[in-house]
DSSP file (Angstrom, degrees, kcal/mol; ACC not computed):
  #  RESIDUE AA STRUCTURE BP1 BP2  ACC     N-H-->O    O-->H-N    N-H-->O    O-->H-N    TCO  KAPPA ALPHA  PHI   PSI    X-CA   Y-CA   Z-CA
    1    1 A X              0   0    0      0, 0.0     2,-0.3     0, 0.0    11,-0.2   0.000 360.0 360.0 360.0 149.7   14.1   -7.0  -14.2
    2    2 A X  E     -A   11   0A   0      9,-1.2     9,-3.1     7,-0.1     2,-0.1  -0.909 360.0-101.5-121.9 150.4   11.7   -6.7  -17.1
    3    3 A X  E     -A   10   0A   0     -2,-0.3     7,-0.2     7,-0.3     3,-0.1  -0.391  21.8-133.4 -66.7 146.8   11.3   -4.0  -19.7
    4    4 A X  S    S-     0   0    0      5,-1.1     2,-0.3     1,-0.3    -1,-0.1   0.864  89.6 -12.7 -66.6 -36.1    8.5   -1.5  -19.2
    5    5 A X  S >  S-     0   0    0      4,-0.2     3,-2.4    -3,-0.0    -1,-0.3  -0.956 102.2 -60.8-156.9 162.1    7.5   -2.0  -22.8
    6    6 A X  T 3  S+     0   0    0     -2,-0.3     3,-0.1     1,-0.3    -2,-0.0  -0.185 123.3  13.6 -53.4 131.3    9.3   -3.7  -25.8
    7    7 A X  T 3  S+     0   0    0      1,-0.3    -1,-0.3    -3,-0.0     2,-0.1   0.392 102.6 115.9  86.4  -3.0   12.6   -2.0  -26.6
    8    8 A X  S <  S-     0   0    0     -3,-2.4    -1,-0.3     1,-0.1     2,-0.1  -0.462  74.3 -90.6 -93.8 169.1   12.7    0.0  -23.3
    9    9 A X        -     0   0    0     -2,-0.1    -5,-1.1     1,-0.1    -4,-0.2  -0.455  55.4 -89.5 -72.4 150.6   15.2   -0.3  -20.5
   10   10 A X  E     -A    3   0A   0     -7,-0.2     2,-0.5    -2,-0.1    -7,-0.3  -0.276  36.4-146.1 -61.3 146.6   14.4   -2.8  -17.8
   11   11 A X  E     -A    2   0A   0     -9,-3.1    -9,-1.2    -3,-0.1     2,-0.1  -0.973  15.9-126.7-116.0 126.8   12.4   -1.5  -14.8
   12   12 A X    >>  -     0   0    0     -2,-0.5     4,-0.8   -11,-0.2     3,-0.5  -0.374  18.3-120.6 -70.8 151.1   13.1   -2.9  -11.4
   13   13 A X  H >> S+     0   0    0      1,-0.2     4,-3.0     2,-0.2     3,-0.9   0.870 113.4  57.3 -59.8 -38.0   10.3   -4.3   -9.3
   14   14 A X  H 3> S+     0   0    0      1,-0.3     4,-2.1     2,-0.2     5,-0.4   0.845  98.3  60.8 -62.5 -33.1   11.0   -1.8   -6.5
   15   15 A X  H <4 S+     0   0    0     -3,-0.5     4,-0.3     1,-0.2    -1,-0.3   0.771 115.0  34.8 -65.0 -24.6   10.5    1.0   -9.0
   16   16 A X  H <X S+     0   0    0     -3,-0.9     4,-1.2    -4,-0.8    -2,-0.2   0.868 120.7  45.0 -92.1 -47.4    7.0   -0.2   -9.6
   17   17 A X  H  X S+     0   0    0     -4,-3.0     4,-2.6     1,-0.2     5,-0.2   0.902 104.4  59.5 -70.6 -43.5    6.0   -1.4   -6.1
   18   18 A X  H  X S+     0   0    0     -4,-2.1     4,-2.3     1,-0.2     5,-0.2   0.922 107.0  45.7 -57.6 -48.9    7.3    1.4   -4.0
   19   19 A X  H  > S+     0   0    0     -5,-0.4     4,-2.2    -4,-0.3    -1,-0.2   0.877 113.5  51.4 -62.1 -33.8    5.1    4.1   -5.6
   20   20 A X  H  X S+     0   0    0     -4,-1.2     4,-2.5     2,-0.2    -2,-0.2   0.882 108.4  50.9 -69.2 -37.1    2.1    1.8   -5.4
   21   21 A X  H  X S+     0   0    0     -4,-2.6     4,-2.9     2,-0.2    -2,-0.2   0.920 110.4  49.5 -64.4 -42.4    2.7    1.2   -1.7
   22   22 A X  H  X S+     0   0    0     -4,-2.3     4,-2.5    -5,-0.2    -2,-0.2   0.913 111.2  49.2 -62.8 -41.8    2.9    4.9   -1.1
   23   23 A X  H  X S+     0   0    0     -4,-2.2     4,-2.2     2,-0.2    -1,-0.2   0.908 111.3  50.1 -62.5 -41.7   -0.3    5.4   -3.0
   24   24 A X  H  X S+     0   0    0     -4,-2.5     4,-2.4     2,-0.2    -2,-0.2   0.927 111.5  47.8 -60.7 -47.0   -1.9    2.6   -0.9
   25   25 A X  H  X S+     0   0    0     -4,-2.9     4,-2.7     1,-0.2    -2,-0.2   0.904 110.3  52.1 -61.9 -41.5   -0.7    4.2    2.3
   26   26 A X  H  X S+     0   0    0     -4,-2.5     4,-1.0     2,-0.2    -1,-0.2   0.911 110.2  48.4 -61.6 -43.1   -2.1    7.6    1.1
   27   27 A X  H  < S+     0   0    0     -4,-2.2     4,-0.5     1,-0.2     3,-0.4   0.910 115.3  44.6 -63.4 -43.5   -5.5    6.1    0.4
   28   28 A X  H >< S+     0   0    0     -4,-2.4     3,-1.0     1,-0.2    47,-0.2   0.844 105.0  61.9 -70.2 -34.4   -5.6    4.3    3.8
   29   29 A X  H 3< S+     0   0    0     -4,-2.7    -1,-0.2     1,-0.3    -2,-0.2   0.764  90.4  68.6 -66.3 -24.1   -4.3    7.4    5.7
   30   30 A X  T 3< S-     0   0    0     -4,-1.0    -1,-0.3    -3,-0.4     2,-0.2   0.865 127.0 -26.8 -62.2 -34.6   -7.4    9.3    4.6
   31   31 A X  S <  S-     0   0    0     -3,-1.0    -1,-0.3    -4,-0.5     2,-0.0  -0.862  74.5 -91.9-173.3 143.6   -9.5    7.0    6.9
   32   32 A X        -     0   0    0     -2,-0.2     2,-0.3    -3,-0.2    42,-0.2  -0.376  48.1-149.9 -59.0 141.9   -9.2    3.5    8.2
   33   33 A X  E     -B   73   0B   0     40,-1.9    40,-3.6     1,-0.0     2,-0.1  -0.863  18.2-100.7-118.3 149.1  -11.0    1.1    5.9
   34   34 A X  E  >  -B   72   0B   0     -2,-0.3     4,-2.1    38,-0.2     3,-0.3  -0.397  35.2-118.8 -62.5 144.8  -12.8   -2.2    6.4
   35   35 A X  H  > S+     0   0    0     36,-3.0     4,-2.8     1,-0.2     5,-0.2   0.887 114.4  54.5 -53.1 -43.8  -10.6   -5.2    5.5
   36   36 A X  H  > S+     0   0    0     35,-0.3     4,-2.3     1,-0.2    -1,-0.2   0.889 107.5  50.1 -62.0 -39.1  -13.1   -6.2    2.8
   37   37 A X  H  > S+     0   0    0     -3,-0.3     4,-2.5     2,-0.2    -1,-0.2   0.901 111.2  49.3 -64.6 -40.7  -12.9   -2.8    1.2
   38   38 A X  H  X S+     0   0    0     -4,-2.1     4,-2.4     2,-0.2    -2,-0.2   0.937 112.5  46.8 -63.7 -46.9   -9.1   -2.9    1.2
   39   39 A X  H  X S+     0   0    0     -4,-2.8     4,-0.8     1,-0.2    -2,-0.2   0.884 114.5  47.5 -64.5 -37.8   -9.1   -6.4   -0.4
   40   40 A X  H  < S+     0   0    0     -4,-2.3     3,-0.3    -5,-0.2    -1,-0.2   0.913 117.8  40.8 -69.0 -42.1  -11.6   -5.4   -3.0
   41   41 A X  H  < S+     0   0    0     -4,-2.5    -2,-0.2     1,-0.2    -1,-0.2   0.768 125.6  32.6 -78.5 -26.6   -9.9   -2.2   -3.9
   42   42 A X  H  < S+     0   0    0     -4,-2.4    10,-0.4    -5,-0.2    -1,-0.2   0.210  82.4 125.1-120.4  15.2   -6.3   -3.5   -3.9
   43   43 A X     <  -     0   0    0     -4,-0.8     2,-0.4    -3,-0.3    -3,-0.0  -0.389  37.8-169.1 -70.5 155.3   -6.5   -7.1   -5.0
   44   44 A X        -     0   0    0     -2,-0.1    -2,-0.1     1,-0.1    -3,-0.0  -0.997  30.1-153.1-144.7 144.9   -4.4   -8.1   -7.9
   45   45 A X  S    S+     0   0    0     -2,-0.4     2,-0.7     1,-0.0    -1,-0.1   0.431  79.2  90.8 -93.0  -0.7   -4.2  -11.1  -10.0
   46   46 A X    >   -     0   0    0      3,-0.2     3,-1.9     1,-0.1    -1,-0.0  -0.851  62.2-160.9 -99.4 111.5   -0.5  -10.4  -10.7
   47   47 A X  T 3  S+     0   0    0     -2,-0.7     3,-0.4     1,-0.3    -1,-0.1   0.627  88.1  67.5 -67.3 -10.4    1.8  -12.1   -8.2
   48   48 A X  T 3  S+     0   0    0      1,-0.2    -1,-0.3    -3,-0.0     2,-0.2   0.540  98.0  53.4 -84.8  -6.0    4.6   -9.6   -9.1
   49   49 A X    <   +     0   0    0     -3,-1.9     2,-1.9   -33,-0.0     3,-0.3  -0.515  62.8 161.3-125.2  64.5    2.7   -6.7   -7.6
   50   50 A X     >  +     0   0    0     -3,-0.4     4,-2.9     1,-0.2     5,-0.3  -0.440   7.2 159.5 -84.9  67.0    1.8   -7.8   -4.0
   51   51 A X  H  > S+     0   0    0     -2,-1.9     4,-2.5     1,-0.2     5,-0.2   0.919  72.5  46.4 -58.9 -48.6    1.1   -4.4   -2.6
   52   52 A X  H  > S+     0   0    0    -10,-0.4     4,-2.3    -3,-0.3    -1,-0.2   0.950 115.1  46.2 -58.7 -50.8   -0.9   -5.6    0.3
   53   53 A X  H  > S+     0   0    0      1,-0.2     4,-3.0     2,-0.2    -2,-0.2   0.901 113.7  48.4 -62.1 -42.4    1.6   -8.3    1.3
   54   54 A X  H  X S+     0   0    0     -4,-2.9     4,-2.2     2,-0.2    -1,-0.2   0.910 110.7  50.6 -65.7 -41.5    4.5   -5.9    1.0
   55   55 A X  H  <>S+     0   0    0     -4,-2.5     5,-2.8    -5,-0.3     6,-0.9   0.901 114.7  44.1 -63.7 -40.1    2.9   -3.2    3.0
   56   56 A X  H ><5S+     0   0    0     -4,-2.3     3,-1.7    -5,-0.2    -2,-0.2   0.942 112.8  51.1 -67.8 -47.9    2.1   -5.7    5.8
   57   57 A X  H 3<5S+     0   0    0     -4,-3.0    -2,-0.2     1,-0.3    -1,-0.2   0.837 110.4  49.8 -59.4 -34.1    5.5   -7.3    5.7
   58   58 A X  T 3<5S-     0   0    0     -4,-2.2    -1,-0.3    -5,-0.2    -2,-0.2   0.454 114.6-117.6 -85.1  -0.5    7.2   -3.9    6.0
   59   59 A X  T < 5S+     0   0    0     -3,-1.7    20,-0.4    -4,-0.2    19,-0.4   0.777  78.1 125.9  72.8  26.1    5.0   -3.0    9.0
   60   60 A X  S   <S+     0   0    0     -5,-2.8    16,-2.3    -6,-0.2     2,-0.3   0.710  72.6  23.2 -91.1 -22.3    3.4   -0.1    7.1
   61   61 A X  E     -C   75   0B   0     -6,-0.9     2,-0.3    14,-0.3    14,-0.2  -0.938  65.9-166.3-137.1 160.3   -0.2   -1.2    7.7
   62   62 A X  E     -C   74   0B   0     12,-2.3    12,-2.5    -2,-0.3     2,-0.5  -0.987  20.4-126.8-145.5 156.4   -2.1   -3.4   10.2
   63   63 A X  E     -C   73   0B   0     -2,-0.3     2,-0.4    10,-0.2    10,-0.2  -0.897  29.6-171.3-102.8 131.7   -5.4   -5.1   10.5
   64   64 A X  E     -C   72   0B   0      8,-3.6     8,-3.4    -2,-0.5     2,-0.4  -0.969  16.4-136.5-127.9 139.2   -7.2   -4.3   13.8
   65   65 A X  E     -     0   0B   0     -2,-0.4     2,-0.4     6,-0.2     6,-0.1  -0.798  18.1-169.3 -95.2 135.0  -10.4   -5.9   15.2
   66   66 A X  E >   -C   69   0B   0      3,-0.5     3,-2.0    -2,-0.4     2,-0.0  -0.974  33.6-101.4-120.6 137.4  -13.0   -3.6   16.7
   67   67 A X  T 3  S+     0   0    0     -2,-0.4     3,-0.1     1,-0.3     0, 0.0  -0.328 106.1   6.8 -57.4 132.0  -16.0   -5.0   18.7
   68   68 A X  T 3  S+     0   0    0      1,-0.2     2,-0.3    -2,-0.0    -1,-0.3   0.584 117.5  87.0  74.1  10.6  -19.1   -5.0   16.6
   69   69 A X  E <  S- C   0  66B   0     -3,-2.0    -3,-0.5     3,-0.0    -1,-0.2  -0.962  82.4 -99.9-138.9 155.6  -17.3   -4.0   13.4
   70   70 A X  E     -     0   0B   0     -2,-0.3    -4,-0.2     1,-0.2    -6,-0.1  -0.242  62.9 -71.3 -64.7 162.5  -15.5   -5.8   10.6
   71   71 A X  E     -     0   0B   0     -6,-0.1   -36,-3.0   -37,-0.1     2,-0.4  -0.282  53.8-144.0 -56.0 141.5  -11.7   -5.9   10.7
   72   72 A X  E     -BC  34  64B   0     -8,-3.4    -8,-3.6   -38,-0.3     2,-0.5  -0.898   3.9-148.2-113.8 139.6  -10.2   -2.4   10.0
   73   73 A X  E     +BC  33  63B   0    -40,-3.6   -40,-1.9    -2,-0.4     2,-0.3  -0.919  26.4 170.0-106.7 132.2   -7.0   -1.8    8.1
   74   74 A X  E     - C   0  62B   0    -12,-2.5   -12,-2.3    -2,-0.5     2,-0.3  -0.942  37.5 -98.9-140.5 161.0   -5.0    1.3    9.2
   75   75 A X  E     - C   0  61B   0     -2,-0.3   -14,-0.3   -14,-0.2     2,-0.1  -0.600  38.0-138.3 -78.1 137.4   -1.6    2.9    8.6
   76   76 A X     >  -     0   0    0    -16,-2.3     4,-2.4    -2,-0.3     5,-0.2  -0.401  30.4 -98.8 -86.3 169.0    1.0    2.2   11.3
   77   77 A X  H  > S+     0   0    0      1,-0.2     4,-2.1     2,-0.2     5,-0.1   0.889 128.1  53.2 -55.3 -38.3    3.4    4.8   12.6
   78   78 A X  H  > S+     0   0    0    -19,-0.4     4,-2.1     2,-0.2    -1,-0.2   0.874 107.1  52.2 -64.1 -35.8    6.0    3.4   10.3
   79   79 A X  H  > S+     0   0    0    -20,-0.4     4,-2.2   -19,-0.2    -2,-0.2   0.905 108.3  49.7 -65.8 -41.3    3.6    3.8    7.4
   80   80 A X  H  X S+     0   0    0     -4,-2.4     4,-2.4     1,-0.2    -2,-0.2   0.877 109.1  53.0 -64.8 -36.2    3.0    7.5    8.3
   81   81 A X  H  X S+     0   0    0     -4,-2.1     4,-2.6    -5,-0.2    -2,-0.2   0.917 107.5  51.3 -62.9 -41.9    6.8    8.0    8.4
   82   82 A X  H  X S+     0   0    0     -4,-2.1     4,-1.5     1,-0.2    -2,-0.2   0.917 110.5  48.8 -61.6 -42.4    7.1    6.5    4.9
   83   83 A X  H  X>S+     0   0    0     -4,-2.2     5,-2.3     1,-0.2     6,-0.8   0.920 111.4  49.5 -62.2 -42.7    4.4    8.9    3.7
   84   84 A X  H ><5S+     0   0    0     -4,-2.4     3,-1.1     1,-0.2    -2,-0.2   0.903 107.8  54.3 -63.0 -41.1    6.2   11.8    5.4
   85   85 A X  H 3<5S+     0   0    0     -4,-2.6    -1,-0.2     1,-0.3    -2,-0.2   0.816 110.6  46.4 -62.5 -31.1    9.5   10.8    3.8
   86   86 A X  H 3<5S-     0   0    0     -4,-1.5    -1,-0.3    -3,-0.2    -2,-0.2   0.474 113.7-117.6 -91.0  -2.9    7.9   10.9    0.3
   87   87 A X  T <<5S+     0   0    0     -3,-1.1    -3,-0.2    -4,-0.5     4,-0.1   0.669  88.2 107.2  77.5  16.6    6.2   14.2    1.0
   88   88 A X     >< +     0   0    0     -5,-2.3     4,-1.0    -6,-0.2    -4,-0.2   0.340  44.0  93.9-109.9   6.1    2.8   12.8    0.6
   89   89 A X  H >> S+     0   0    0     -6,-0.8     4,-1.4     1,-0.2     3,-0.9   0.935  84.7  51.3 -64.7 -45.9    1.6   12.8    4.3
   90   90 A X  H 34 S+     0   0    0      1,-0.3    -1,-0.2     2,-0.2    -2,-0.1   0.792 107.1  54.6 -62.7 -28.1   -0.1   16.2    4.0
   91   91 A X  H 34 S+     0   0    0      1,-0.2    -1,-0.3     2,-0.2    -2,-0.2   0.756 107.7  51.0 -74.3 -24.5   -2.0   15.0    1.0
   92   92 A X  H <<        0   0    0     -4,-1.0    -2,-0.2    -3,-0.9    -1,-0.2   0.793 360.0 360.0 -86.1 -29.1   -3.3   12.0    2.9
   93   93 A X     <        0   0    0     -4,-1.4    -1,-0.2   -62,-0.0    -2,-0.2   0.431 360.0 360.0-105.7 360.0   -4.7   13.7    6.0
């Protein structure tokens, strides 16, 4: 764990990543997004904050191909459950 700022108590990686994943899911739940838009909006140069990778690994989002359209990223049923558990589902839809 690393301190949030000098002299502060350490903050666990989950304490940072989980709220960001929920924010990511909320953003995606509003409407499926093109893969390129997702990568542009959620890329990070910090390997300690792999929001996209964690959301995929946890089965919360998926990439789907549609004929005649770029790949689409959407929230999975497990992702919608996570939003509901955090009380943010109604804000996303």
